[in-house]
N, C-alpha and C positions, 0 to 999 in steps of 0.2 A: 394931630394933637389929641391928647387924652380929654375926654369929657369928664372933668372932676364933679359935675354936678348930677351924674346918674350914678348914685350910690351903690346900685347893685349890678353895674356893668362887669360882665363876667365874660368878655370876649376873649376866647381862647387865643393864646400867643401875645397878649397885650400885658400890660403892666399889672393888671388885676388878676386875682386868684380867688375862687369861691372857697368860702369856709369848709364846705363839705369835702373839696380836694384836699385842702391842708389837713383836715381831720383824718381823712383815709391814709394820706402819706404818713402821718404821724403815727396812726395805729399799725402801720406796717413797719414801723421802725426807722423810717428815714430820719436823717439829721436835718432839722429845720429848726432855725432859731426864730422864735416869736419876739418882735420888738415892739412894745407898747410905748407910744409916745404921747399918751394923754398926761393929765396932771395927777398928782398923788391922790387927791380926793375922788377922782374917777376910779383909779385903779382900786382904792379902799372898798368902793362901791361894787365893781364888777371887774372880773379879770379872768384871763384864760390862764389856767395852771401851767407853770413853767415858763411863762413870758418873762422877759427882762424889761424892767420899767426904766426908761430914759425919757423924761418929759421933753417935749419939743424945744422948749427954751434952754435945756441943757445940752442939746445934742452936740452943739459945737465944742463945748469943753469935755464932752465925755465919749465921743466917737471913738476914742482910742480904747474903749472897752469893747468894742466890736471887732470881728475879725473881717477883713474885707474879702476873704476867700470863702467865708461861710454863706450858705443860702439863708436869706433873711426874709421872713414874711413881716412887713410893718403893718401895725394897725392902730386905729384910734377909735373915736366914738362912731363915726359915720363914713370915714374913708378920706376926708379932704386933707386933714392935718398929716396924716400918714403918707399920702401922695407926695406933699410938699417936702416932708422929711426924706423921701426916696431921691427926689430931685437934688436936695442938698448933698445926701450921701453919694450919689453918682457923682458930683462934681470933685468928691474927695476918694476916688478910686474904687468905690464899691459897684460891683456889677451884677451880682445875683441877688437882685432885690424884686420882691413881689408886693403889692398893696392888697391887703385882706380887704376883698370887696365888700363894701357897706359896713365894715368896722366890726366892732364888737356887738353893735346893734343886729347885724345880720347873723353873726356868729350865735347870738342868743336865740334868733327865731329859726335859724335853719340847722344848727349843730347842737346845742347844749341849752335847751330851755331852763336849766338850772342856774344859768348865768343870768343875774337880774338885768333888767332893762332900766334905763334912767333917761331923763331929759337934760 
């Protein structure tokens, strides 16, 4: 079972992926979809450029906007909601899913300090 309370769990091979790894892969031109499952107000405060916003509460009705064959890195503020979104998407045929370890909070501190932090 995954430890959803360890927001910085970056165990290789697990469901979590480090922001630094995602950034490196994006910089190398790999096709990775970033899915933000936070609320609109959170997205307006801080976001990763190029990410698609589908708030968690809209995921059921908007999952058709996602390609189940794409590699998707899901994120939220700290990594808990995104992990729940992954479990939901897995039940609907998505298999190439990763959870951005520590969410946008970790992204702000380890990848891009220009992305604002919030509570």
